[in-house]
FISE-435336 format. One record per atom (N, C-alpha, C, O): x, z, y. Coordinates in steps of 0.1 Angstrom, whole numbers, padded with zeros to 4 digits, always signed. Atoms other than C-alpha are relative to their C-alpha. Example, Ala and Ser with C-alpha at 12.3 -4.5 7.8 and 13.67 -1.06 7.14 Angstrom:
2
+0009+0000-0012
+0123+0078-0045
+0009+0000+0012
+0019+0007+0012
-0009+0000-0011
+0137+0071-0011
-0008+0008+0011
-0003+0009+0022
This chain:
345
-0003-0014+0005
-0438+1725-0807
+0015+0006+0002
+0025-0001+0000
-0014-0001-0010
-0411+1751-0791
+0007+0003-0016
+0002+0011-0024
-0010-0007+0010
-0383+1755-0819
+0000+0013-0001
+0000+0017+0011
-0002-0008+0002
-0383+1787-0830
+0017+0008+0002
+0028+0004-0002
-0017-0005-0004
-0351+1810-0817
+0003+0010-0012
-0004+0020-0013
-0005-0012+0006
-0330+1830-0845
+0005+0012+0002
+0016+0013+0008
-0005-0012-0006
-0327+1864-0842
+0004+0014-0009
-0004+0024-0009
-0005-0009+0007
-0310+1888-0863
+0003+0020+0007
+0009+0024+0017
+0000-0011-0005
-0315+1927-0862
+0009+0009-0005
+0007+0013-0016
-0011-0012+0009
-0287+1952-0871
-0004+0011+0003
-0003+0014+0015
+0003-0014+0000
-0299+1985-0877
+0010+0012-0005
+0012+0014-0016
-0009-0012+0005
-0277+2015-0880
-0008+0011-0006
-0016+0017+0002
+0006-0007+0004
-0292+2037-0902
+0000+0014+0006
-0011+0019+0010
-0008-0013-0007
-0271+2069-0887
+0001+0005+0009
+0006+0016+0011
-0001-0004-0011
-0275+2067-0855
-0009+0006+0005
-0019+0006-0002
+0013-0008-0004
-0298+2090-0833
+0000+0008-0009
+0004+0009-0021
+0009-0014+0012
-0316+2121-0846
-0007-0004-0010
-0007+0004-0020
+0013+0007+0001
-0345+2097-0858
+0002-0008-0014
+0013-0014-0016
-0001+0009+0011
-0351+2080-0892
-0003-0015+0003
-0010-0017+0013
-0001+0016-0003
-0349+2043-0889
-0008-0007-0007
-0009-0019-0004
+0009+0007+0013
-0373+2036-0921
-0008-0011+0003
-0008-0022-0002
+0009+0008+0000
-0402+2025-0903
+0002-0010+0011
-0007-0016+0016
+0004+0012-0006
-0387+2001-0878
+0003-0012-0003
+0008-0020+0006
+0005+0012+0005
-0390+1971-0902
-0010-0004+0002
-0013-0015+0007
+0019+0003-0002
-0426+1975-0902
-0001-0002+0015
-0008-0012+0016
+0003+0000-0008
-0425+1979-0866
+0003-0015+0007
-0004-0022+0014
-0004+0019-0006
-0404+1944-0859
-0010-0010-0007
-0013-0020-0001
+0013+0013+0006
-0431+1924-0885
-0013+0005+0007
-0021-0004+0009
+0012+0004-0008
-0460+1939-0864
+0002-0005+0012
-0007-0013+0016
+0004+0003-0010
-0448+1936-0831
+0011-0011+0009
+0016-0011+0021
-0016+0008-0005
-0420+1912-0827
-0008-0017-0005
-0011-0020-0016
+0007+0013-0001
-0436+1870-0817
+0005-0009-0010
+0013-0017-0008
-0003+0012+0009
-0433+1851-0847
+0000-0013-0002
+0004-0020-0011
-0001+0012-0003
-0440+1821-0830
+0009-0008+0008
+0010-0019+0012
-0012+0002-0010
-0412+1826-0810
+0013+0005-0008
+0024+0004-0001
-0015-0004+0005
-0384+1839-0831
-0002+0001-0018
-0012+0004-0024
+0000+0001+0016
-0376+1835-0871
+0011+0009+0000
+0022+0007+0004
-0010-0010+0000
-0361+1869-0878
+0004+0007-0015
-0004+0008-0024
-0005-0007+0011
-0338+1887-0904
+0003+0012+0002
+0010+0014+0013
-0008-0015-0003
-0329+1926-0906
+0011+0003-0012
+0011+0002-0024
-0012-0005+0009
-0297+1939-0918
+0001+0014+0004
-0003+0018+0015
-0001-0015-0001
-0290+1976-0922
+0015+0000-0001
+0020-0008-0009
-0018-0004-0002
-0252+1986-0916
+0000+0008-0010
-0009+0016-0013
-0006-0007+0014
-0234+2001-0947
+0011+0007+0003
+0012+0015-0007
-0014-0002-0009
-0202+2012-0928
+0004+0004+0011
+0000-0003+0021
-0008+0001-0016
-0184+2022-0900
+0010-0015+0001
+0021-0018-0005
-0008+0011-0004
-0175+1985-0883
-0009-0007-0008
-0006-0019-0007
+0010+0012+0010
-0204+1967-0908
-0006-0006+0015
-0003-0018+0016
+0007+0003-0012
-0222+1961-0874
+0007-0011+0008
+0001-0021+0011
-0010+0010-0008
-0192+1942-0856
-0001-0012-0013
-0007-0023-0009
-0004+0006+0006
-0185+1925-0891
-0012-0013+0003
-0011-0024+0007
+0014+0010-0004
-0224+1912-0889
-0005-0007+0009
-0013-0017+0007
-0001+0004-0012
-0224+1905-0855
+0011-0015+0001
+0008-0025+0006
-0010+0005+0006
-0194+1886-0864
-0007-0019-0002
-0006-0030+0003
+0002+0009+0012
-0211+1865-0890
-0009-0006+0013
-0005-0016+0019
+0011+0009-0007
-0243+1856-0867
+0006-0008+0014
+0000-0018+0018
-0009+0009-0006
-0219+1842-0841
+0004-0015-0004
+0000-0025+0001
-0001+0013+0009
-0206+1817-0865
-0011-0004-0007
-0009-0014-0014
+0011+0009+0005
-0235+1807-0876
-0012-0003+0009
-0023-0004+0004
+0002-0001-0011
-0247+1802-0840
-0018+0006-0002
-0029+0000-0003
+0013-0004-0002
-0275+1826-0841
-0003+0002+0012
+0006+0003+0020
+0000+0002-0018
-0294+1828-0806
+0003+0016-0001
+0014+0019+0002
+0004-0012-0005
-0303+1866-0805
+0007+0008-0014
+0005+0006-0026
+0001-0009+0010
-0286+1895-0822
+0000+0016+0008
+0007+0020+0018
+0006-0012-0005
-0301+1932-0818
+0003+0012-0008
-0001+0016-0019
-0004-0013+0002
-0283+1963-0817
-0009+0009+0001
-0014+0013+0011
+0015-0011+0000
-0309+1988-0832
+0007+0013+0000
+0012+0014-0012
-0011-0012-0003
-0289+2021-0824
+0004+0006+0011
-0001+0001+0022
-0002-0003-0013
-0274+2040-0800
+0016-0006+0004
+0021-0016-0001
-0010+0006-0008
-0242+2037-0778
+0011-0010-0007
+0015-0021-0003
-0012+0005+0008
-0214+2030-0805
-0006-0011-0008
+0003-0019-0011
+0006+0012+0006
-0240+2003-0824
+0001-0009+0010
+0005-0019+0005
+0001+0007-0010
-0241+1987-0792
+0011-0006+0001
+0013-0018-0002
-0015+0005+0000
-0205+1984-0787
+0006-0007-0010
+0013-0017-0010
-0003+0007+0012
-0200+1977-0818
-0003-0017-0002
+0006-0026-0003
+0007+0015-0001
-0224+1942-0819
+0005-0005+0013
+0014-0014+0014
-0009+0010-0011
-0215+1934-0783
+0009-0003-0002
+0011-0015+0002
-0011+0011-0007
-0181+1928-0784
+0002-0008-0009
+0011-0016-0007
+0000+0016+0010
-0185+1903-0814
-0006-0010+0006
-0007-0021+0001
+0011+0014-0006
-0209+1885-0789
+0009-0006+0012
+0006-0015+0019
-0002-0002-0016
-0188+1887-0759
+0009-0019-0003
+0014-0023-0013
-0003+0010-0002
-0177+1850-0745
-0006-0011-0014
+0001-0019-0019
+0007+0007+0009
-0202+1833-0771
-0016-0003+0005
-0023+0001+0014
+0017+0005-0007
-0239+1816-0768
-0011+0009-0005
-0023+0010-0001
+0010-0016+0008
-0253+1846-0790
-0003+0012+0007
+0004+0022+0007
+0001-0012-0010
-0268+1871-0766
-0009+0012-0009
-0016+0012-0020
+0000-0013+0008
-0272+1905-0772
-0018+0005+0006
-0025+0004+0017
+0009-0010-0002
-0302+1926-0776
-0001+0015-0002
+0009+0021-0006
-0005-0015+0004
-0308+1962-0778
-0016+0008-0003
-0026+0005+0003
+0010-0008+0001
-0334+1987-0790
+0005+0011-0001
+0008+0015-0012
-0006-0011+0001
-0322+2018-0782
-0004+0010-0009
-0016+0013-0008
+0002-0013+0009
-0323+2046-0806
+0015+0012-0007
+0020+0016-0017
-0015-0010+0001
-0292+2070-0798
-0002+0010+0005
-0014+0012+0006
+0001-0013-0009
-0288+2102-0780
+0005-0001+0013
+0004+0007+0022
-0004+0003-0015
-0274+2085-0751
-0008-0012+0009
-0014-0011+0019
+0009+0010-0003
-0287+2053-0748
+0005-0002+0014
-0003-0001+0023
-0002+0003-0017
-0262+2044-0713
-0007-0014+0000
-0017-0017+0007
+0004+0018-0007
-0264+2005-0714
-0014-0002+0002
-0017-0008+0012
+0011+0001+0000
-0302+2006-0723
-0004+0005+0014
-0008-0003+0022
+0006-0005-0013
-0310+2029-0693
+0004-0007+0013
-0003-0011+0022
-0001+0011-0011
-0289+2010-0670
-0009-0014+0001
-0015-0017+0011
+0009+0012-0003
-0306+1978-0678
-0014+0007+0000
-0023-0002-0001
+0017-0003-0002
-0339+1994-0676
-0011-0002-0012
-0023-0004-0013
+0013+0003+0012
-0350+1990-0712
-0005+0011-0005
+0001+0021-0005
+0007-0009+0004
-0376+2009-0728
+0006+0011-0012
+0008+0006-0022
-0004-0001+0011
-0365+2034-0750
-0010+0003-0013
-0006+0007-0024
+0005+0001+0009
-0397+2033-0771
+0001-0012-0007
+0001-0022+0000
-0005+0011+0009
-0391+2010-0800
-0012-0013+0003
-0010-0024+0007
+0008+0013-0001
-0422+1989-0799
-0002-0009+0017
-0001-0021+0018
-0007+0002-0013
-0418+1986-0760
+0012-0008+0001
+0012-0019+0008
-0011+0006+0002
-0384+1976-0768
-0002-0019-0009
+0004-0029-0008
-0001+0015+0007
-0393+1946-0789
-0007-0008+0010
-0004-0020+0012
+0008+0006-0013
-0418+1937-0761
+0006-0010+0007
+0002-0021+0010
-0014+0005-0008
-0386+1930-0741
+0004-0012-0002
+0006-0022+0005
-0009+0010+0010
-0371+1911-0768
-0010-0016+0001
-0005-0026+0003
+0011+0012-0005
-0406+1885-0763
+0000-0005+0007
-0002-0017+0006
+0001+0003-0013
-0402+1883-0731
+0013-0012-0001
+0010-0023+0002
-0010+0008+0003
-0366+1866-0739
+0005-0006+0010
+0005-0018+0010
-0003+0004-0012
-0353+1866-0706
+0017+0006-0003
+0020+0017-0007
-0014+0001+0006
-0314+1863-0713
+0008-0001+0017
+0004-0009+0026
-0009+0003-0013
-0287+1867-0684
+0014+0003+0000
+0016+0009-0011
-0011-0004+0006
-0249+1871-0684
+0001+0010+0009
-0005+0013+0020
-0004-0018-0007
-0233+1906-0677
+0014-0001-0002
+0019-0009-0010
-0016-0003+0002
-0198+1916-0673
+0003+0011-0008
-0006+0020-0010
-0006-0011+0010
-0178+1939-0696
+0011+0003+0004
+0018-0005+0010
-0014+0002+0002
-0146+1956-0696
+0004+0003-0009
-0003+0009-0017
-0011-0005+0006
-0118+1962-0714
+0011+0009+0004
+0017+0009+0014
-0012-0013+0003
-0092+1993-0724
+0010+0001-0007
+0011+0012-0013
-0013+0001+0005
-0060+1985-0737
-0008-0004-0013
-0010+0003-0023
+0004+0008+0009
-0076+1958-0756
-0014+0002-0003
-0020-0007-0008
+0013-0001+0011
-0109+1975-0768
-0011-0002+0016
-0009+0002+0027
+0010+0005-0010
-0142+1960-0748
-0008+0012+0001
-0009+0020-0009
+0008-0010-0003
-0164+1985-0732
-0016-0004+0007
-0014-0013+0015
+0010+0003-0008
-0198+1980-0717
-0009+0009+0011
-0015+0005+0021
+0002-0011-0008
-0208+2010-0700
+0011+0005+0009
+0016+0001+0020
-0020-0007-0008
-0175+2031-0689
+0007+0004-0011
+0001+0007-0021
-0014-0007+0002
-0144+2043-0701
+0007+0011+0008
+0002+0016+0019
-0005-0013-0004
-0122+2070-0693
+0014+0007-0005
+0021+0004-0015
-0015-0011+0006
-0092+2096-0698
-0004+0010+0005
-0015+0011+0011
+0005-0013-0006
-0091+2131-0689
-0014+0008-0005
-0015+0008-0017
+0007-0009+0010
-0119+2154-0698
-0012-0006-0005
-0017+0000-0014
+0011+0007+0009
-0149+2130-0709
+0005-0002-0010
+0000+0004-0019
-0009+0004+0012
-0123+2115-0735
+0002+0009-0009
+0001+0006-0021
-0004-0017+0003
-0112+2155-0742
-0017-0002-0012
-0020-0005-0023
+0017-0003+0005
-0151+2159-0750
-0004-0008-0011
-0007-0003-0022
+0000+0007+0008
-0154+2129-0766
+0001+0000-0017
-0008-0001-0025
-0008-0004+0009
-0127+2138-0793
-0010+0012-0003
-0013+0011-0015
+0003-0011+0007
-0145+2172-0797
-0013-0001-0003
-0018+0007-0011
+0015+0005+0003
-0181+2155-0798
+0005-0004-0011
+0005+0004-0020
-0007+0009+0014
-0165+2131-0826
+0002+0009-0009
-0004+0006-0019
-0005-0005+0010
-0152+2157-0845
-0009+0014-0006
-0005+0022-0015
+0013-0010+0003
-0186+2183-0845
-0009-0006-0011
-0016+0003-0016
+0003+0009+0012
-0199+2161-0871
-0015+0000+0001
-0022-0002-0009
+0012-0004-0002
-0232+2168-0854
-0002-0009+0014
+0007-0012+0022
+0003+0009-0011
-0253+2146-0828
-0010+0003+0010
-0020+0009+0007
+0014-0001-0010
-0276+2146-0796
+0009+0013+0012
+0017+0022+0011
-0006-0010-0013
-0271+2164-0760
+0002+0013-0003
+0013+0016+0002
-0002-0012+0002
-0273+2202-0774
+0016+0000-0003
+0023+0006+0004
-0011-0001+0005
-0241+2195-0795
+0009-0004+0010
+0018+0004+0014
-0012+0001-0014
-0222+2177-0763
-0004+0008+0010
+0002+0004+0021
+0004-0014-0011
-0236+2208-0741
+0009+0007-0002
+0017+0011+0006
-0006-0015+0000
-0221+2233-0759
+0018-0001-0001
+0027+0008+0000
-0013+0003-0003
-0189+2212-0761
+0007+0005+0013
+0016+0013+0016
-0004-0003-0014
-0189+2210-0725
+0002+0014+0007
+0009+0016+0017
+0001-0011-0002
-0195+2243-0723
+0008+0012-0001
+0012+0020+0008
-0014-0007+0007
-0170+2260-0744
+0012-0004+0003
+0022+0003-0001
-0015+0006-0002
-0140+2236-0732
+0000+0001+0015
+0010+0006+0019
-0002+0008-0014
-0148+2227-0695
+0008+0012+0006
+0020+0008+0009
-0013-0009-0007
-0129+2258-0680
+0012+0005-0005
+0019+0013+0001
-0013-0003+0007
-0101+2261-0700
+0011-0016+0001
+0023-0018+0001
-0014+0015-0001
-0091+2222-0697
+0004+0002+0011
-0001+0008+0020
-0011-0002-0013
-0062+2218-0674
+0000-0016+0005
+0003-0024-0004
-0005+0011-0010
-0058+2188-0649
+0010-0007-0006
+0020+0000-0009
-0010+0007-0003
-0038+2161-0653
+0007-0005+0011
+0002+0000+0021
-0002+0005-0007
-0018+2141-0631
+0005-0018+0001
+0016-0023-0003
-0005+0013+0004
-0018+2103-0630
+0004-0010+0013
+0002-0008+0025
-0006+0007-0007
-0002+2074-0615
-0011-0011-0002
-0013-0014-0013
+0009+0010-0001
-0031+2046-0604
+0006-0008+0009
+0010-0005+0020
+0000+0008-0011
-0024+2015-0593
-0011-0013-0003
-0017-0016-0013
+0010+0010-0001
-0046+1986-0584
+0004-0012+0005
+0016-0013+0005
-0004+0010-0011
-0044+1954-0563
+0007+0004+0015
+0015-0004+0020
-0002-0004-0010
-0040+1976-0532
+0015+0006+0002
+0020+0006+0013
-0008-0006+0007
-0008+1994-0548
-0003+0015-0008
-0013+0017-0015
+0000-0010+0012
+0000+2027-0567
-0003+0011+0007
+0003+0012+0018
+0002-0015-0006
-0013+2063-0558
-0001+0012-0012
-0004+0009-0023
-0001-0007+0009
-0009+2096-0574
-0015+0011-0001
-0020+0014+0010
+0012-0005+0001
-0041+2115-0584
+0006+0015-0011
+0016+0016-0018
-0001-0015+0005
-0042+2153-0597
-0017-0004-0009
-0026+0005-0007
+0014-0001+0007
-0076+2143-0618
-0006+0011-0013
+0003+0014-0022
+0001-0002+0006
-0098+2162-0639
-0006-0010-0011
-0008-0007-0023
-0002+0011+0013
-0105+2130-0656
-0006-0016+0008
-0015-0015+0016
+0004+0014-0005
-0110+2090-0646
-0009-0011-0005
-0006-0019-0013
+0012+0010+0007
-0140+2070-0653
+0003-0009+0003
+0010-0007+0013
+0004+0012-0004
-0140+2035-0650
-0013-0010-0008
-0015-0014-0019
+0017+0006-0001
-0176+2019-0647
-0006-0011+0001
-0011-0015+0012
+0007+0010-0003
-0191+1988-0656
-0017+0001+0002
-0024-0007+0008
+0020-0002-0001
-0230+2000-0658
+0005+0016+0011
+0016+0020+0015
-0001-0013-0005
-0239+2034-0639
-0001+0013-0006
+0001+0023+0000
+0003-0013+0006
-0246+2060-0666
+0013+0001-0010
+0020-0009-0014
-0006-0006+0016
-0227+2077-0694
-0012-0004-0012
-0010-0010-0023
+0011-0001+0006
-0264+2080-0706
-0009+0014+0002
-0004+0021+0011
+0007-0014+0000
-0288+2111-0709
-0005-0002+0014
-0014+0006+0018
+0005-0004-0013
-0294+2100-0672
+0008+0006+0009
+0005+0010+0020
-0013-0005-0012
-0258+2111-0659
+0006-0010+0006
+0013-0017+0000
-0006+0012-0010
-0249+2088-0633
+0013-0002+0008
+0015-0004+0020
-0015-0003-0006
-0211+2089-0631
+0002-0011+0011
+0012-0011+0018
-0011+0011-0008
-0208+2056-0612
-0019-0006+0009
-0021-0018+0006
+0010-0001-0006
-0246+2055-0591
-0002-0016+0003
-0012-0023+0001
-0001+0015-0010
-0236+2022-0574
+0005-0012-0007
+0006-0024-0004
-0003+0014+0012
-0225+2002-0605
-0008-0007-0004
-0019-0004-0008
+0011+0009+0004
-0239+1969-0612
+0007-0007-0010
+0020-0005-0009
-0007+0010+0009
-0230+1945-0640
+0003-0015+0004
+0001-0024-0004
+0004+0014-0011
-0229+1915-0620
+0013-0002+0010
+0016-0013+0014
-0010+0006-0011
-0201+1917-0597
+0011+0001+0002
+0017+0004+0012
-0012-0003+0001
-0172+1915-0612
+0012+0004+0002
+0023-0001+0003
-0007-0011-0002
-0159+1944-0606
+0000+0012-0005
-0011+0015-0011
+0005-0016+0008
-0152+1982-0620
-0002+0006+0010
+0004+0001+0019
-0002-0014-0005
-0163+2014-0603
+0013+0010-0005
+0014+0014-0016
-0003-0006+0010
-0138+2035-0607
+0001+0017+0010
+0005+0020+0021
+0003-0017-0006
-0145+2076-0602
+0013+0007-0004
+0017+0006-0016
-0007-0011+0005
-0118+2101-0599
-0006+0015+0006
-0009+0018+0017
+0004-0015+0001
-0128+2137-0603
+0012+0008+0001
+0021+0010-0007
-0016-0006-0001
-0102+2158-0589
-0013+0012-0005
-0025+0013-0007
+0007-0012+0006
-0102+2195-0604
-0007+0009+0011
-0003+0009+0023
+0012-0011+0000
-0129+2220-0596
+0003+0014-0004
+0011+0017-0014
+0002-0012+0008
-0136+2256-0600
-0012+0002-0002
-0021-0005+0002
+0012-0004+0003
-0164+2276-0614
-0014+0002+0013
-0025+0008+0012
+0009-0007-0011
-0183+2281-0583
-0002-0016+0009
-0010-0020+0017
+0005+0016-0004
-0180+2241-0576
-0010-0008-0008
-0018-0017-0005
+0003+0008+0013
-0191+2231-0610
-0015-0004-0001
-0018-0014-0009
+0016-0001+0002
-0232+2236-0607
-0001-0010+0009
-0010-0018+0005
+0003+0011-0009
-0232+2210-0575
+0006-0011-0004
+0003-0022+0002
-0006+0014+0003
-0211+2184-0591
-0010-0004-0015
-0015-0015-0018
+0010+0008+0010
-0234+2187-0623
-0014-0004+0004
-0022-0011-0003
+0018+0006-0006
-0268+2183-0600
+0007-0012+0005
+0001-0022+0002
+0000+0014-0007
-0251+2155-0581
+0004-0012-0011
+0003-0023-0006
+0002+0009+0009
-0244+2135-0616
-0010-0005-0007
-0011-0014-0015
+0014+0000+0004
-0279+2140-0624
-0012-0005+0010
-0023-0010+0008
+0008+0003-0014
-0293+2133-0590
+0007-0012+0006
+0003-0016+0017
-0004+0015-0006
-0274+2099-0583
+0006+0003+0011
+0005-0006+0019
-0009-0005-0012
-0252+2118-0556
+0013+0005+0000
+0020+0010+0008
-0016+0000+0006
-0220+2119-0574
+0011-0004+0014
+0019+0004+0019
-0009+0007-0006
-0202+2096-0550
+0002+0007+0016
+0011+0004+0023
-0003-0008-0009
-0209+2122-0519
+0005+0010-0003
+0005+0017+0008
-0004-0012+0007
-0194+2150-0539
+0012+0002+0007
+0019-0008+0004
-0013-0001-0004
-0161+2162-0519
+0013-0003-0011
+0024-0007-0010
-0013+0001+0013
-0141+2162-0551
+0003-0015-0010
+0011-0019-0018
+0000+0018+0003
-0149+2124-0559
+0007-0007+0006
+0009-0003+0017
-0007+0009-0008
-0128+2097-0549
-0005-0015-0007
-0001-0017-0018
+0006+0015+0008
-0142+2061-0559
+0006-0012+0010
+0006-0012+0022
-0002+0008-0005
-0130+2029-0554
-0004-0017-0008
-0013-0015-0016
+0005+0010+0004
-0137+1991-0566
+0016-0013-0001
+0025-0018+0006
-0012+0009+0003
-0112+1970-0585
-0004-0009-0011
-0013-0004-0018
-0003+0007+0010
-0108+1943-0610
+0008+0000-0009
+0007-0007-0019
-0011-0002+0013
-0080+1956-0629
+0002+0015+0005
-0004+0019+0015
-0005-0010-0001
-0064+1988-0631
+0010+0007-0010
+0008+0012-0021
-0010-0007+0009
-0032+2001-0643
+0001+0013+0000
-0002+0017+0011
+0000-0016-0001
-0029+2040-0651
+0011+0005-0008
+0011+0001-0020
-0009-0010+0006
+0003+2063-0660
+0001+0011+0002
+0003+0015+0013
+0001-0010-0001
+0000+2093-0672
+0016+0010-0009
+0026+0005-0011
-0014-0006+0002
+0027+2119-0685
+0001+0001-0015
+0011-0002-0021
+0005+0000+0017
+0014+2124-0722
-0010-0006-0004
-0021-0008+0002
+0010+0006+0011
-0001+2108-0748
-0011+0006+0000
-0012+0018+0003
+0014-0008-0001
-0037+2114-0752
-0012-0006-0003
-0011-0019-0004
+0013+0007-0001
-0074+2106-0755
+0000-0011+0014
+0007-0010+0024
+0005+0009-0006
-0091+2077-0739
-0013+0000-0011
-0015+0005-0022
+0012+0001+0009
-0125+2068-0748
-0008-0017+0006
-0007-0018+0018
+0011+0008-0001
-0149+2033-0746
-0015+0000-0002
-0017-0002-0014
+0012-0002+0004
-0184+2036-0748
-0004+0013-0006
-0014+0014-0013
+0001-0018+0005
-0182+2077-0757
+0007-0005-0011
+0007+0005-0019
-0012+0000+0018
-0158+2063-0790
+0013+0007+0007
+0018+0000+0016
-0009+0000+0000
-0129+2082-0786
+0013-0008-0006
+0011-0017-0015
-0013+0007+0009
-0090+2070-0797
+0012+0009+0006
+0010+0017+0015
-0013-0005-0007
-0057+2084-0787
+0010-0011+0000
+0012-0020-0008
-0008+0015-0007
-0033+2062-0769
+0010+0005+0006
+0010+0017+0006
-0013-0005-0005
+0000+2067-0751
-0005+0001+0017
-0016+0001+0023
+0002-0004-0013
+0007+2072-0716
-0001-0009+0008
-0002-0005+0020
+0004+0012-0010
+0001+2034-0701
-0014-0004-0006
-0018-0005-0018
+0017+0006+0003
-0038+2020-0696
+0003-0008+0007
+0010-0008+0017
+0006+0013-0006
-0049+1987-0687
-0016+0002-0001
-0024+0007-0009
+0016-0002+0001
-0083+1985-0676
+0001-0016+0010
+0009-0017+0019
+0007+0008-0007
-0101+1949-0666
-0013-0001-0003
-0020+0005-0011
+0016+0002+0000
-0132+1937-0660
-0002-0017-0007
+0006-0026-0004
-0001+0016+0006
-0143+1902-0681
-0015-0003+0009
-0026+0003+0006
+0013+0005-0008
-0170+1884-0656
-0007-0006-0009
-0003-0012-0019
+0013+0007+0010
-0203+1872-0672
+0006-0006-0010
+0006-0018-0012
-0003+0001+0018
-0186+1877-0710
-0008+0002-0009
-0007-0003-0020
+0012+0000+0009
-0216+1884-0724
-0016-0002+0005
-0020+0001+0017
+0011+0001-0006
-0252+1876-0722
-0007+0007-0010
-0004+0007-0022
+0007-0008+0008
-0278+1900-0729
-0014-0001+0007
-0015-0001+0019
+0014-0002-0003
-0318+1900-0730
-0005+0015+0009
-0003+0026+0005
+0005-0006-0009
-0334+1918-0700
-0011+0005+0002
-0021-0001-0003
+0015+0000-0006
-0362+1936-0684
-0005-0010+0005
+0004-0018+0005
+0005+0012-0010
-0381+1909-0666
-0005+0008+0009
-0002+0006+0021
+0008-0011-0014
-0403+1940-0646
+0012+0011+0002
+0011+0017+0012
-0008-0007-0006
-0374+1959-0646
-0001+0014+0004
+0006+0019+0012
+0004-0013-0003
-0391+1993-0646
+0004+0009-0012
+0000+0009-0023
-0006-0010+0003
-0372+2021-0657
-0013+0013-0002
-0021+0018+0006
+0013-0014+0006
-0395+2051-0680
+0007+0010+0006
+0019+0012+0008
-0002-0019-0009
-0395+2085-0664
+0008+0006-0011
+0007+0004-0023
-0014-0004+0005
-0364+2103-0672
-0005+0008-0011
-0017+0008-0010
+0003-0008+0009
-0368+2126-0701
+0004+0015+0000
+0017+0015+0001
-0011-0010-0001
-0358+2162-0700
+0012+0004-0008
+0013+0004-0020
-0015+0000+0004
-0321+2169-0701
+0003+0014-0001
+0003+0024+0007
-0007-0009+0006
-0307+2191-0723
+0011+0005+0004
+0012+0017+0001
-0011+0002-0007
-0275+2190-0707
+0001+0009+0011
+0010+0017+0013
-0001-0002-0018
-0285+2199-0670
-0010+0023-0010
-0008+0035-0007
+0002-0009+0002
-0304+2228-0689
+0014+0014-0010
+0014+0026-0008
-0008-0005+0000
-0275+2239-0708
+0012+0004+0011
+0021+0011+0007
-0009-0004-0013
-0252+2243-0673
-0004+0009+0006
+0005+0016+0012
+0008-0005-0008
-0279+2260-0659
+0001+0015-0009
+0005+0026-0004
-0005-0017+0009
-0278+2291-0689
+0013+0003+0001
+0015+0014+0005
-0009-0005+0001
-0240+2289-0691
+0003+0005+0021
+0010+0015+0026
-0005-0003-0010
-0235+2293-0657
-0007+0014+0008
-0001+0021+0016
+0006-0014+0002
-0261+2324-0655
+0007+0008-0004
+0010+0017+0004
-0007-0006+0011
-0241+2338-0681
+0017+0002+0002
+0024+0011-0004
-0013+0004+0003
-0206+2326-0673
+0007+0011+0003
+0019+0008+0004
-0008-0012+0004
-0193+2362-0671
+0006+0004-0014
+0013+0014-0016
-0005-0003+0011
-0188+2361-0708
+0011-0008-0003
+0018-0007-0013
-0006+0015-0002
-0169+2330-0701
+0016+0007+0008
+0026+0007+0001
-0009-0001-0010
-0143+2343-0672
-0005+0013+0003
-0015+0014+0010
+0002-0013-0009
-0143+2381-0666
+0005+0001+0013
+0001+0010+0020
-0003-0005-0012
-0125+2376-0634
-0008-0007+0009
-0005-0007+0021
+0009+0001-0010
-0158+2359-0623
-0009+0010+0006
-0017+0008+0016
+0009-0008-0005
-0175+2389-0619
-0002+0002+0012
-0014+0001+0016
-0001-0003-0015
-0168+2395-0587
-0009-0008+0010
-0012-0004+0021
+0010+0010-0008
-0190+2361-0576
-0011-0001-0007
-0020-0010-0007
+0012+0001+0006
-0213+2369-0595
-0014-0004+0006
-0022-0010-0001
+0009-0001-0001
-0240+2370-0571
+0003-0013+0011
-0006-0016+0018
-0002+0014-0003
-0225+2336-0555
-0007-0013-0010
-0013-0023-0008
+0006+0012+0011
-0231+2318-0587
-0014+0001-0005
-0020-0008-0011
+0018-0004+0002
-0267+2332-0591
-0007-0012+0012
-0015-0020+0009
+0005+0006-0009
-0274+2318-0557
-0001-0016-0004
-0011-0023-0005
-0003+0014-0001
-0260+2285-0562
-0005-0006-0014
-0003-0018-0014
+0004+0001+0009
-0274+2283-0596
-0019+0000+0001
-0026-0005-0007
+0013-0003-0007
-0310+2291-0577
-0003-0018+0005
-0012-0027+0004
-0002+0015-0011
-0300+2257-0556
-0001-0012-0010
-0009-0020-0011
+0003+0010+0012
-0291+2238-0586
-0016+0000-0007
-0023-0011-0006
+0012+0008+0004
-0324+2242-0604
-0008-0001+0006
-0018-0006+0000
+0011+0005-0007
-0345+2239-0575
+0003-0018+0002
-0006-0026+0004
-0004+0014-0005
-0328+2205-0568
-0001-0012-0017
-0001-0024-0020
+0002+0008+0019
-0332+2196-0611
-0015+0000-0002
-0019-0009-0010
+0012+0001-0001
-0373+2207-0605
-0006-0014+0009
-0018-0018+0009
+0011+0011-0005
-0380+2177-0586
+0008-0013+0001
+0009-0021+0010
-0003+0014+0004
-0361+2150-0607
-0008-0007-0007
-0006-0018-0010
């Protein structure tokens, strides 16, 4: 008789935009009870998921399942690093970046089916100023927007899009000194992203070539761009062609030191924090064990509200900057190209 594996589901009732009340019943119905001995725990406050996961490691629990969004996944995962306890994910958030990268289904019953298959593999994770991340971290505009998003009090792609469109053309790029194993270089950048996985979430591929098994970070430096260039960057982000854009510089490294002139925000898996002028990022190779999809079949992409918002924004950009008025026809042409490309996604 095969010994059953211990498994704990950590459910964040506040993540995402849907109620989690039905999840315990779905787990009871769909989970293979001959293979697993299951418990279900609901989080009650910020940081509770990390505490429960640490308890599970101490108790030598075989698998801990993060049921929630990217924040919940990060909380649980960072407590499981360099342990024998494996991470599983039932994605219920607004972005689901790590789940999408791993080709995990967004349907709850299908996600439980992946758990039943119980294929466990080692993966890398990153660390920025001592804070673990599993998808991406960064500074500049994406960290700034993460702060705005957190302060908005609402979740979901619409809120994110509103902040992107409201702040995008007002944001002033910064100068960074970036040092890796090959030496130091200075860049004026809109943002710098360090990617362990390929996307932010919502199928926005900041590093389409990134893998979580190569022991390296994909570094993406987005140089300043104007309103006429923004639609192409938006299209490239969602079509996995961002590295081909002339405003993008990329390289790979195991560790990175970044110096900027002023303190400000950074983010790790979308969670923002304010920090100083010096930032250190490195990779931890094979530092976490994760349940993966044995078929590796990614679900069809969901309609992306952020793309629609970008399109609407650039169609009405005269309301944001009066000096763009003379370029109206060019913007309209660019939008037609963008919408044509997006219709093929």
